[in-house]
DRENMARPA-448474 format. One record per residue (C-alpha): x, y, z; residue number from 1; residue in three letters. Coordinates in steps of 0.25 Angstrom, whole numbers, plus 5000, padded with zeros to 4 digits. Each point is the difference from the previous one (the first is absolute). Example, Ala and Ser with C-alpha at 12.3 -4.5 7.8 and 13.67 -1.06 7.14 Angstrom:
<px: 5049, py: 4982, pz: 5031, i: 1, aa: ALA>
<px: 5006, py: 5014, pz: 4998, i: 2, aa: SER>
% end
This chain:
<px: 5189, py: 5017, pz: 4936, i: 1, aa: MET>
<px: 5010, py: 5004, pz: 5010, i: 2, aa: ALA>
<px: 4997, py: 5001, pz: 5015, i: 3, aa: PHE>
<px: 5008, py: 5003, pz: 5012, i: 4, aa: SER>
<px: 4998, py: 5004, pz: 5015, i: 5, aa: VAL>
<px: 5009, py: 5010, pz: 5006, i: 6, aa: ILE>
<px: 5000, py: 4997, pz: 5015, i: 7, aa: TYR>
<px: 5008, py: 5001, pz: 5013, i: 8, aa: SER>
<px: 4998, py: 4994, pz: 5014, i: 9, aa: PRO>
<px: 5003, py: 5014, pz: 5005, i: 10, aa: VAL>
<px: 4986, py: 5004, pz: 4996, i: 11, aa: PHE>
<px: 4995, py: 4992, pz: 5012, i: 12, aa: LEU>
<px: 5008, py: 5008, pz: 5010, i: 13, aa: GLU>
<px: 4991, py: 5012, pz: 4998, i: 14, aa: HIS>
<px: 4991, py: 4995, pz: 5011, i: 15, aa: ARG>
<px: 4989, py: 5004, pz: 5011, i: 16, aa: PRO>
<px: 5001, py: 4998, pz: 5015, i: 17, aa: GLU>
<px: 4986, py: 4995, pz: 5001, i: 18, aa: ASN>
<px: 4990, py: 4996, pz: 4990, i: 19, aa: TYR>
<px: 4999, py: 5009, pz: 4987, i: 20, aa: HIS>
<px: 4994, py: 4996, pz: 4987, i: 21, aa: PRO>
<px: 5012, py: 5005, pz: 4993, i: 22, aa: GLU>
<px: 5010, py: 4989, pz: 5005, i: 23, aa: ASN>
<px: 5011, py: 4990, pz: 4995, i: 24, aa: PRO>
<px: 4989, py: 4989, pz: 4998, i: 25, aa: GLY>
<px: 4995, py: 5007, pz: 4988, i: 26, aa: ARG>
<px: 5013, py: 4997, pz: 4992, i: 27, aa: LEU>
<px: 5000, py: 4986, pz: 5006, i: 28, aa: LEU>
<px: 4986, py: 4998, pz: 4994, i: 29, aa: ARG>
<px: 5004, py: 5005, pz: 4987, i: 30, aa: ALA>
<px: 5012, py: 4991, pz: 4999, i: 31, aa: ILE>
<px: 4991, py: 4988, pz: 5003, i: 32, aa: LYS>
<px: 4991, py: 5004, pz: 4988, i: 33, aa: ALA>
<px: 5012, py: 5002, pz: 4991, i: 34, aa: LEU>
<px: 5006, py: 4986, pz: 5005, i: 35, aa: GLN>
<px: 4987, py: 4993, pz: 4996, i: 36, aa: ARG>
<px: 5001, py: 5006, pz: 4986, i: 37, aa: LEU>
<px: 5014, py: 4995, pz: 4999, i: 38, aa: GLY>
<px: 5005, py: 5014, pz: 4998, i: 39, aa: LEU>
<px: 5009, py: 5002, pz: 5013, i: 40, aa: TRP>
<px: 5014, py: 5003, pz: 4996, i: 41, aa: LYS>
<px: 5003, py: 5013, pz: 5006, i: 42, aa: PRO>
<px: 5011, py: 5010, pz: 4996, i: 43, aa: ILE>
<px: 5006, py: 5008, pz: 5011, i: 44, aa: GLU>
<px: 5000, py: 5015, pz: 4998, i: 45, aa: PRO>
<px: 5011, py: 5010, pz: 5004, i: 46, aa: SER>
<px: 4996, py: 5012, pz: 5008, i: 47, aa: PRO>
<px: 5000, py: 5014, pz: 4994, i: 48, aa: VAL>
<px: 5009, py: 5011, pz: 5005, i: 49, aa: PRO>
<px: 4993, py: 5008, pz: 5010, i: 50, aa: GLU>
<px: 4999, py: 5012, pz: 4991, i: 51, aa: GLU>
<px: 4991, py: 4992, pz: 4990, i: 52, aa: GLU>
<px: 4989, py: 5002, pz: 5010, i: 53, aa: LEU>
<px: 5001, py: 5015, pz: 4997, i: 54, aa: LEU>
<px: 4996, py: 4998, pz: 4986, i: 55, aa: THR>
<px: 4985, py: 4998, pz: 5005, i: 56, aa: VAL>
<px: 5001, py: 5006, pz: 5014, i: 57, aa: HIS>
<px: 5004, py: 5012, pz: 5008, i: 58, aa: THR>
<px: 5013, py: 5000, pz: 5008, i: 59, aa: GLU>
<px: 4992, py: 5003, pz: 5013, i: 60, aa: ASP>
<px: 4990, py: 4988, pz: 4998, i: 61, aa: TYR>
<px: 5012, py: 4991, pz: 4997, i: 62, aa: VAL>
<px: 5007, py: 5005, pz: 5013, i: 63, aa: GLU>
<px: 4987, py: 4998, pz: 5008, i: 64, aa: LEU>
<px: 4999, py: 4986, pz: 4996, i: 65, aa: VAL>
<px: 5015, py: 4997, pz: 5002, i: 66, aa: ARG>
<px: 4999, py: 5006, pz: 5015, i: 67, aa: GLU>
<px: 4987, py: 4993, pz: 5004, i: 68, aa: ARG>
<px: 5004, py: 4987, pz: 4995, i: 69, aa: SER>
<px: 5012, py: 4999, pz: 5009, i: 70, aa: ILE>
<px: 4990, py: 4993, pz: 5010, i: 71, aa: LYS>
<px: 4985, py: 4996, pz: 4998, i: 72, aa: PHE>
<px: 4991, py: 5011, pz: 4999, i: 73, aa: SER>
<px: 4988, py: 5006, pz: 4993, i: 74, aa: TYR>
<px: 5000, py: 5010, pz: 4989, i: 75, aa: LEU>
<px: 4985, py: 5001, pz: 5001, i: 76, aa: ASP>
<px: 4989, py: 4992, pz: 5006, i: 77, aa: PRO>
<px: 5000, py: 4990, pz: 4988, i: 78, aa: ASP>
<px: 5015, py: 5000, pz: 4996, i: 79, aa: THR>
<px: 5012, py: 4994, pz: 5009, i: 80, aa: TYR>
<px: 5015, py: 5000, pz: 4998, i: 81, aa: VAL>
<px: 5009, py: 4990, pz: 5006, i: 82, aa: SER>
<px: 5015, py: 4998, pz: 5001, i: 83, aa: PRO>
<px: 4999, py: 4992, pz: 4987, i: 84, aa: GLY>
<px: 4992, py: 5010, pz: 4992, i: 85, aa: THR>
<px: 5012, py: 5009, pz: 4995, i: 86, aa: TRP>
<px: 5008, py: 4988, pz: 4993, i: 87, aa: GLU>
<px: 4987, py: 4994, pz: 4995, i: 88, aa: ALA>
<px: 4996, py: 5013, pz: 4993, i: 89, aa: SER>
<px: 5014, py: 5002, pz: 4993, i: 90, aa: LEU>
<px: 4999, py: 4985, pz: 4995, i: 91, aa: LEU>
<px: 4985, py: 5003, pz: 4996, i: 92, aa: ALA>
<px: 5005, py: 5011, pz: 4991, i: 93, aa: PHE>
<px: 5011, py: 4991, pz: 4995, i: 94, aa: GLY>
<px: 4990, py: 4989, pz: 4997, i: 95, aa: ALA>
<px: 4991, py: 5010, pz: 4992, i: 96, aa: SER>
<px: 5011, py: 5005, pz: 4992, i: 97, aa: ARG>
<px: 5005, py: 4986, pz: 4997, i: 98, aa: THR>
<px: 4985, py: 4997, pz: 4995, i: 99, aa: ALA>
<px: 5001, py: 5011, pz: 4990, i: 100, aa: VAL>
<px: 5014, py: 4998, pz: 4995, i: 101, aa: GLU>
<px: 4997, py: 4985, pz: 4998, i: 102, aa: MET>
<px: 4986, py: 5003, pz: 4993, i: 103, aa: ALA>
<px: 5007, py: 5009, pz: 4990, i: 104, aa: LEU>
<px: 5011, py: 4990, pz: 4998, i: 105, aa: LYS>
<px: 4991, py: 4988, pz: 4997, i: 106, aa: ARG>
<px: 4985, py: 5001, pz: 4999, i: 107, aa: LYS>
<px: 4992, py: 4994, pz: 5011, i: 108, aa: GLY>
<px: 4994, py: 5001, pz: 5014, i: 109, aa: LEU>
<px: 5010, py: 5004, pz: 5011, i: 110, aa: TYR>
<px: 4994, py: 5000, pz: 5014, i: 111, aa: LEU>
<px: 5007, py: 5009, pz: 5010, i: 112, aa: ALA>
<px: 4994, py: 4992, pz: 5013, i: 113, aa: LEU>
<px: 5003, py: 5011, pz: 5010, i: 114, aa: VAL>
<px: 4997, py: 5006, pz: 5013, i: 115, aa: ARG>
<px: 4997, py: 5010, pz: 5006, i: 116, aa: PRO>
<px: 4989, py: 5004, pz: 4989, i: 117, aa: PRO>
<px: 5001, py: 5014, pz: 4994, i: 118, aa: GLY>
<px: 4989, py: 5005, pz: 4991, i: 119, aa: HIS>
<px: 4993, py: 5009, pz: 5011, i: 120, aa: HIS>
<px: 5014, py: 5007, pz: 5003, i: 121, aa: ALA>
<px: 5001, py: 5014, pz: 4993, i: 122, aa: GLY>
<px: 5012, py: 5009, pz: 4999, i: 123, aa: ARG>
<px: 5000, py: 5004, pz: 5014, i: 124, aa: SER>
<px: 4991, py: 4989, pz: 5006, i: 125, aa: GLY>
<px: 4985, py: 5001, pz: 5001, i: 126, aa: ARG>
<px: 4995, py: 5004, pz: 4986, i: 127, aa: ALA>
<px: 4987, py: 5008, pz: 4996, i: 128, aa: PHE>
<px: 4996, py: 5002, pz: 5014, i: 129, aa: ASN>
<px: 4999, py: 4985, pz: 5004, i: 130, aa: ALA>
<px: 4999, py: 4998, pz: 5015, i: 131, aa: PRO>
<px: 5011, py: 4990, pz: 5000, i: 132, aa: THR>
<px: 5011, py: 4993, pz: 4992, i: 133, aa: LEU>
<px: 4991, py: 4988, pz: 4999, i: 134, aa: GLY>
<px: 5011, py: 4990, pz: 5004, i: 135, aa: PHE>
<px: 5010, py: 5006, pz: 4989, i: 136, aa: CYS>
<px: 5014, py: 5005, pz: 5002, i: 137, aa: ILE>
<px: 5007, py: 5004, pz: 4987, i: 138, aa: PHE>
<px: 4993, py: 4999, pz: 4986, i: 139, aa: ASN>
<px: 5006, py: 4988, pz: 4993, i: 140, aa: ASN>
<px: 4991, py: 5001, pz: 4988, i: 141, aa: ALA>
<px: 5003, py: 5014, pz: 4998, i: 142, aa: ALA>
<px: 5015, py: 4997, pz: 5001, i: 143, aa: TYR>
<px: 4998, py: 4989, pz: 4989, i: 144, aa: ALA>
<px: 4993, py: 5010, pz: 4992, i: 145, aa: ALA>
<px: 5011, py: 5011, pz: 5001, i: 146, aa: LYS>
<px: 5010, py: 4989, pz: 4996, i: 147, aa: VAL>
<px: 4991, py: 4996, pz: 4988, i: 148, aa: ALA>
<px: 4998, py: 5015, pz: 4996, i: 149, aa: GLU>
<px: 5015, py: 5002, pz: 5000, i: 150, aa: GLU>
<px: 5003, py: 4988, pz: 4992, i: 151, aa: LEU>
<px: 4989, py: 5001, pz: 4990, i: 152, aa: THR>
<px: 4995, py: 5015, pz: 5000, i: 153, aa: GLY>
<px: 4986, py: 4996, pz: 5005, i: 154, aa: LYS>
<px: 4992, py: 4990, pz: 5008, i: 155, aa: VAL>
<px: 4986, py: 4995, pz: 5003, i: 156, aa: LEU>
<px: 4997, py: 4996, pz: 5015, i: 157, aa: VAL>
<px: 4987, py: 4992, pz: 5002, i: 158, aa: ILE>
<px: 4996, py: 4998, pz: 5015, i: 159, aa: ASP>
<px: 4989, py: 4990, pz: 5003, i: 160, aa: PHE>
<px: 5002, py: 5000, pz: 5015, i: 161, aa: ASP>
<px: 4986, py: 5002, pz: 5007, i: 162, aa: ALA>
<px: 5005, py: 5013, pz: 5005, i: 163, aa: HIS>
<px: 5003, py: 5012, pz: 4992, i: 164, aa: HIS>
<px: 5015, py: 5002, pz: 4997, i: 165, aa: GLY>
<px: 5000, py: 5014, pz: 5005, i: 166, aa: ASN>
<px: 5015, py: 5001, pz: 5003, i: 167, aa: GLY>
<px: 5003, py: 4996, pz: 4986, i: 168, aa: THR>
<px: 4990, py: 5010, pz: 4994, i: 169, aa: GLN>
<px: 5006, py: 5011, pz: 5008, i: 170, aa: GLU>
<px: 5015, py: 4997, pz: 4996, i: 171, aa: ILE>
<px: 4996, py: 5000, pz: 4986, i: 172, aa: PHE>
<px: 4989, py: 5011, pz: 5000, i: 173, aa: TRP>
<px: 5008, py: 5009, pz: 4991, i: 174, aa: ASN>
<px: 5007, py: 4990, pz: 4992, i: 175, aa: ASP>
<px: 4994, py: 4998, pz: 4986, i: 176, aa: ASN>
<px: 5009, py: 4989, pz: 4997, i: 177, aa: LYS>
<px: 4994, py: 4991, pz: 5010, i: 178, aa: VAL>
<px: 4986, py: 4995, pz: 4998, i: 179, aa: VAL>
<px: 4994, py: 4994, pz: 5012, i: 180, aa: HIS>
<px: 4987, py: 4992, pz: 4999, i: 181, aa: VAL>
<px: 4994, py: 4997, pz: 5014, i: 182, aa: ASP>
<px: 4988, py: 4990, pz: 5002, i: 183, aa: LEU>
<px: 4996, py: 5000, pz: 5015, i: 184, aa: HIS>
<px: 4987, py: 5000, pz: 5009, i: 185, aa: GLU>
<px: 4993, py: 5014, pz: 5001, i: 186, aa: ARG>
<px: 4999, py: 5008, pz: 5013, i: 187, aa: ASP>
<px: 5009, py: 4991, pz: 5009, i: 188, aa: ILE>
<px: 5014, py: 5003, pz: 5005, i: 189, aa: TYR>
<px: 5008, py: 5009, pz: 4995, i: 190, aa: PRO>
<px: 4987, py: 5007, pz: 4995, i: 191, aa: TRP>
<px: 5007, py: 5005, pz: 4987, i: 192, aa: SER>
<px: 5000, py: 4995, pz: 4986, i: 193, aa: GLY>
<px: 4988, py: 5006, pz: 4994, i: 194, aa: TYR>
<px: 4997, py: 5001, pz: 4986, i: 195, aa: GLU>
<px: 5003, py: 5015, pz: 4999, i: 196, aa: TYR>
<px: 5014, py: 4998, pz: 5005, i: 197, aa: GLU>
<px: 5007, py: 5000, pz: 4987, i: 198, aa: VAL>
<px: 5014, py: 5006, pz: 5002, i: 199, aa: GLY>
<px: 5006, py: 5013, pz: 5002, i: 200, aa: GLY>
<px: 5004, py: 5012, pz: 4991, i: 201, aa: ASN>
<px: 5006, py: 4994, pz: 4987, i: 202, aa: GLY>
<px: 4996, py: 4986, pz: 5004, i: 203, aa: ALA>
<px: 4985, py: 5000, pz: 4999, i: 204, aa: GLU>
<px: 4995, py: 4987, pz: 4995, i: 205, aa: GLY>
<px: 5011, py: 4992, pz: 5005, i: 206, aa: THR>
<px: 4994, py: 4996, pz: 5013, i: 207, aa: LYS>
<px: 4988, py: 4991, pz: 4998, i: 208, aa: ILE>
<px: 4992, py: 4996, pz: 5012, i: 209, aa: ASN>
<px: 4989, py: 4989, pz: 5000, i: 210, aa: LEU>
<px: 4993, py: 5001, pz: 5014, i: 211, aa: PRO>
<px: 4992, py: 4987, pz: 4999, i: 212, aa: MET>
<px: 4987, py: 4998, pz: 5008, i: 213, aa: PRO>
<px: 4999, py: 4993, pz: 5013, i: 214, aa: HIS>
<px: 4998, py: 4985, pz: 4998, i: 215, aa: TYR>
<px: 5005, py: 5000, pz: 4986, i: 216, aa: ALA>
<px: 5003, py: 4987, pz: 4993, i: 217, aa: ARG>
<px: 5008, py: 4994, pz: 4989, i: 218, aa: ASP>
<px: 4989, py: 5005, pz: 4990, i: 219, aa: ASP>
<px: 5002, py: 5014, pz: 5004, i: 220, aa: ASP>
<px: 5015, py: 5000, pz: 5000, i: 221, aa: TYR>
<px: 5002, py: 4992, pz: 4987, i: 222, aa: ILE>
<px: 4990, py: 5010, pz: 4994, i: 223, aa: TYR>
<px: 5008, py: 5012, pz: 5005, i: 224, aa: ALA>
<px: 5013, py: 4993, pz: 4996, i: 225, aa: TRP>
<px: 4995, py: 4998, pz: 4986, i: 226, aa: ASN>
<px: 4994, py: 5014, pz: 4998, i: 227, aa: GLU>
<px: 5011, py: 5008, pz: 5006, i: 228, aa: ILE>
<px: 5013, py: 4993, pz: 5004, i: 229, aa: VAL>
<px: 5002, py: 4993, pz: 4987, i: 230, aa: LEU>
<px: 4997, py: 5012, pz: 4990, i: 231, aa: PRO>
<px: 5010, py: 5008, pz: 5008, i: 232, aa: ILE>
<px: 5010, py: 4989, pz: 4999, i: 233, aa: LEU>
<px: 4998, py: 4999, pz: 4985, i: 234, aa: ALA>
<px: 5001, py: 5015, pz: 4998, i: 235, aa: GLN>
<px: 5012, py: 5003, pz: 5010, i: 236, aa: PHE>
<px: 5008, py: 4988, pz: 4995, i: 237, aa: LYS>
<px: 5010, py: 4999, pz: 5012, i: 238, aa: PRO>
<px: 5013, py: 4992, pz: 4999, i: 239, aa: LYS>
<px: 4997, py: 4995, pz: 5014, i: 240, aa: LEU>
<px: 4988, py: 5000, pz: 5010, i: 241, aa: VAL>
<px: 5002, py: 5001, pz: 5015, i: 242, aa: VAL>
<px: 4989, py: 4993, pz: 5007, i: 243, aa: ILE>
<px: 4997, py: 5004, pz: 5015, i: 244, aa: SER>
<px: 4994, py: 4986, pz: 5003, i: 245, aa: ALA>
<px: 4991, py: 4999, pz: 5012, i: 246, aa: GLY>
<px: 4991, py: 4988, pz: 5001, i: 247, aa: PHE>
<px: 4992, py: 5006, pz: 5012, i: 248, aa: ASP>
<px: 4987, py: 5001, pz: 4991, i: 249, aa: GLY>
<px: 4999, py: 4985, pz: 5000, i: 250, aa: PHE>
<px: 4987, py: 4995, pz: 5006, i: 251, aa: LEU>
<px: 5003, py: 4996, pz: 5014, i: 252, aa: GLY>
<px: 5011, py: 5010, pz: 5002, i: 253, aa: GLU>
<px: 4991, py: 5008, pz: 5009, i: 254, aa: ASN>
<px: 5007, py: 5013, pz: 5000, i: 255, aa: LEU>
<px: 4991, py: 5005, pz: 4989, i: 256, aa: THR>
<px: 4986, py: 4996, pz: 4995, i: 257, aa: THR>
<px: 5006, py: 4996, pz: 4986, i: 258, aa: LEU>
<px: 4996, py: 4986, pz: 4995, i: 259, aa: ARG>
<px: 5011, py: 4997, pz: 4990, i: 260, aa: LEU>
<px: 5004, py: 4986, pz: 4996, i: 261, aa: SER>
<px: 5010, py: 4993, pz: 4992, i: 262, aa: GLU>
<px: 4993, py: 5003, pz: 4988, i: 263, aa: LEU>
<px: 5003, py: 5015, pz: 5000, i: 264, aa: PHE>
<px: 5015, py: 4998, pz: 5004, i: 265, aa: PHE>
<px: 5002, py: 4989, pz: 4989, i: 266, aa: ALA>
<px: 4993, py: 5009, pz: 4990, i: 267, aa: TYR>
<px: 5008, py: 5012, pz: 5003, i: 268, aa: ALA>
<px: 5013, py: 4992, pz: 5000, i: 269, aa: GLY>
<px: 4997, py: 4994, pz: 4986, i: 270, aa: SER>
<px: 4996, py: 5014, pz: 4994, i: 271, aa: THR>
<px: 5014, py: 5005, pz: 5004, i: 272, aa: LEU>
<px: 5008, py: 4988, pz: 4995, i: 273, aa: SER>
<px: 5005, py: 5008, pz: 4988, i: 274, aa: ARG>
<px: 5007, py: 5010, pz: 5009, i: 275, aa: TYR>
<px: 5012, py: 4998, pz: 5009, i: 276, aa: PRO>
<px: 4996, py: 5002, pz: 5014, i: 277, aa: LEU>
<px: 5007, py: 5005, pz: 5013, i: 278, aa: ALA>
<px: 4990, py: 4995, pz: 5011, i: 279, aa: VAL>
<px: 5001, py: 5006, pz: 5013, i: 280, aa: VAL>
<px: 4993, py: 4994, pz: 5012, i: 281, aa: PHE>
<px: 4991, py: 5008, pz: 5008, i: 282, aa: GLU>
<px: 4987, py: 4996, pz: 5008, i: 283, aa: GLY>
<px: 4994, py: 4986, pz: 5002, i: 284, aa: GLY>
<px: 5000, py: 4993, pz: 5013, i: 285, aa: TYR>
<px: 4993, py: 4986, pz: 4999, i: 286, aa: SER>
<px: 4992, py: 4993, pz: 4989, i: 287, aa: VAL>
<px: 5004, py: 5011, pz: 4990, i: 288, aa: GLY>
<px: 5014, py: 4995, pz: 5001, i: 289, aa: LEU>
<px: 4996, py: 4985, pz: 4999, i: 290, aa: ASP>
<px: 4992, py: 5002, pz: 4988, i: 291, aa: LYS>
<px: 5000, py: 5014, pz: 4994, i: 292, aa: GLY>
<px: 5016, py: 5001, pz: 4998, i: 293, aa: LEU>
<px: 5001, py: 4986, pz: 4993, i: 294, aa: PRO>
<px: 4988, py: 5003, pz: 4991, i: 295, aa: ALA>
<px: 5007, py: 5013, pz: 4996, i: 296, aa: PHE>
<px: 5013, py: 4993, pz: 4997, i: 297, aa: ILE>
<px: 4993, py: 4988, pz: 4993, i: 298, aa: ARG>
<px: 4992, py: 5010, pz: 4991, i: 299, aa: GLY>
<px: 5012, py: 5007, pz: 4996, i: 300, aa: TYR>
<px: 5009, py: 4988, pz: 4997, i: 301, aa: LEU>
<px: 4989, py: 4993, pz: 4992, i: 302, aa: SER>
<px: 4998, py: 5012, pz: 4991, i: 303, aa: GLY>
<px: 4986, py: 4995, pz: 4996, i: 304, aa: GLU>
<px: 4991, py: 5012, pz: 4999, i: 305, aa: ILE>
<px: 4986, py: 4994, pz: 5001, i: 306, aa: ARG>
<px: 4988, py: 5009, pz: 4998, i: 307, aa: GLU>
<px: 4992, py: 5000, pz: 5013, i: 308, aa: VAL>
<px: 4985, py: 5004, pz: 4999, i: 309, aa: PRO>
<px: 4997, py: 5010, pz: 5012, i: 310, aa: VAL>
<px: 4988, py: 5006, pz: 5006, i: 311, aa: SER>
<px: 5005, py: 5012, pz: 5007, i: 312, aa: PRO>
<px: 4991, py: 5007, pz: 5011, i: 313, aa: SER>
<px: 4994, py: 5013, pz: 4998, i: 314, aa: TYR>
<px: 5010, py: 5007, pz: 5009, i: 315, aa: GLU>
<px: 5012, py: 4994, pz: 4992, i: 316, aa: ALA>
<px: 4993, py: 5005, pz: 4987, i: 317, aa: LEU>
<px: 4999, py: 5014, pz: 5006, i: 318, aa: ARG>
<px: 5014, py: 5001, pz: 5005, i: 319, aa: THR>
<px: 5006, py: 4995, pz: 4986, i: 320, aa: VAL>
<px: 4991, py: 5010, pz: 4993, i: 321, aa: ALA>
<px: 5004, py: 5011, pz: 5009, i: 322, aa: ARG>
<px: 5015, py: 4997, pz: 4998, i: 323, aa: VAL>
<px: 4998, py: 5000, pz: 4985, i: 324, aa: LYS>
<px: 4993, py: 5013, pz: 5000, i: 325, aa: GLU>
<px: 5011, py: 5007, pz: 5008, i: 326, aa: ILE>
<px: 5012, py: 4993, pz: 4993, i: 327, aa: HIS>
<px: 4994, py: 5001, pz: 4985, i: 328, aa: SER>
<px: 5008, py: 5013, pz: 4999, i: 329, aa: GLU>
<px: 5013, py: 4992, pz: 5001, i: 330, aa: TRP>
<px: 4997, py: 4985, pz: 4996, i: 331, aa: TRP>
<px: 4991, py: 4993, pz: 4990, i: 332, aa: GLU>
<px: 4991, py: 4989, pz: 5006, i: 333, aa: PHE>
% end
């Protein structure tokens, strides 16, 4: 099974002046995990032309980021820009495009190991009334999905970051060719991604949210994955899957209450092994990068789908039942 990482040291140049959880050390930690797997042979991306940013964002928002990143400043209390942000952002879009093109050329997993992250960035910045951009600048995964949609006619996006990909959902809200499945913790930032958010006019049923209970474990996530994600994959039959890959739901990450382990990430990877993947890096700040990221890649490359017996919580059972009830109009479960 083919595997490549698309990476540039320029991604380290988007950097805070003082401590911030979203910092260059995240990538260095991910690189060490990949080196331990013996999978560190990075491909250098090329930056996209600036106008490519406008495929997913408004001109006003793009100009705001360009102007603010001349020097270090904050777009909001969570989200900074620095003199390295602009170049890193253009390269991150380039890496996301390359991941899609390589995945379509030769089936495998192609990891765009990029910063700054993107899935909270909507068309003109904050999406669905989110209080902040949540560390994100431009939406790399949405751009990857746009590229895949252009090349194949449709695309499936799966986001398993601990936080809802509100920017991605907003960008594709009215697009029925982009199916977006999002598993995340309920009732935390950005306070969106509820079961009833199903897509805009003409695109109903293409936005599938699984707001998982606080303290959800592998059993809960694997149950939701088997009951919702895999049936949608089988029915939609995408030529390529874009993954918004966040590992901040790993036990010990401490930004949320989720308690996931290698088991879920390896299982998710293995069940996706029949599909070409363009994987775009999102959240993950500590142990999730050490353990969750390599587990997902190992699972995919092994291709071994093992049945995992699960005992989901009552809250997880209720969430999945609600999603099935709402989406039974468009999908068979």
